[in-house]
N, C-alpha and C positions, 0 to 999 in steps of 0.2 A: 270346410277346410279352406284357410286362405291361400291366395296365390303367392306362391315363391317364385321370383324371377327367373332363376336357372332351371326350374322344373318344367315350365310351359312354353320355353323360347326354343323353337328348332329351326334354325335357319334354312337347312335344305328344304323342308317342307313348304316354307313360306316361298323360297324361289320358284319351286313347282307351281305352287298356287298362282303366283302372279303371272308366270309363262301362260299356263292354261287360261286364266282368266282373260289376259290380254287377247289371246286368240279368239276366244269366245266372244269378245265385245267387238272385235274387227269384223268377225263373221256376222254377229248380229246385225251391224251398221251395213255392211254389203247386202245381206238378206232384205233388209227393209228397203233399200234402193231397187232391188230387183221386183219386189212386191209392189212398190210405188210405180214402176215402170209397167207392170203387167196389168194394173188397175187403172191406168191412166185415163180411160174411156168412161168409167163409171164415176160420176161426179161426187156422190156422197162417199163411196168407199175411198177414192183417191183423197178426199179432204181429211177423213178420219185417219188414213194411212199416213198422210202427210203430218198430221198433228201427233201421231205416235212417233214419226221419225224426228219430229221437233224436240219431243220430250227425251227422246234417246240422246240427242245432241246436248240438251239442258243437262242430262244426267252426267254426260262425259265432261261437261264444263264445270259443273260442282265438284266432281272428282279431281279435276286438274287444279282448280283454285283453292279447295280447302283439304281434301284428303291426301293429295300426293306430298305437299309440304310436310304434313305429320308423318307419312311413311318414310320420308327422306331421313327425318330426324331418327325414328325408330329403327331404321336400317343402320344406323352408326353404331348402335349398341351391341355388345356382346354378352355373353352369359355372365361373364365375371365384371363388366362394366355397366351395369344398368344405374341410372341414377337414383338418388333416394327417392325422389317424387315420382317413380315410374308409374304409379297407379294413376296420376293425373292425366296421363297420356291415353 
């Protein structure tokens, strides 16, 4: 069954998803900082945890540079005003 624009786009669901995901991302970053503080005396564990924290920061940067601009464009669409080439997004 092909996707038809108005049938799969539900704005309230997307807003709830974004809010929940944003809270989870902030929580994961804070949790990583706490874990980093707790393992500061264990050299190998500290280094691995720091590497994980840096990868998390890199993921946030990728989202901010590439994904967020696409989301900003898609957020302007309504069920009745999808562009003709909406499947390219």
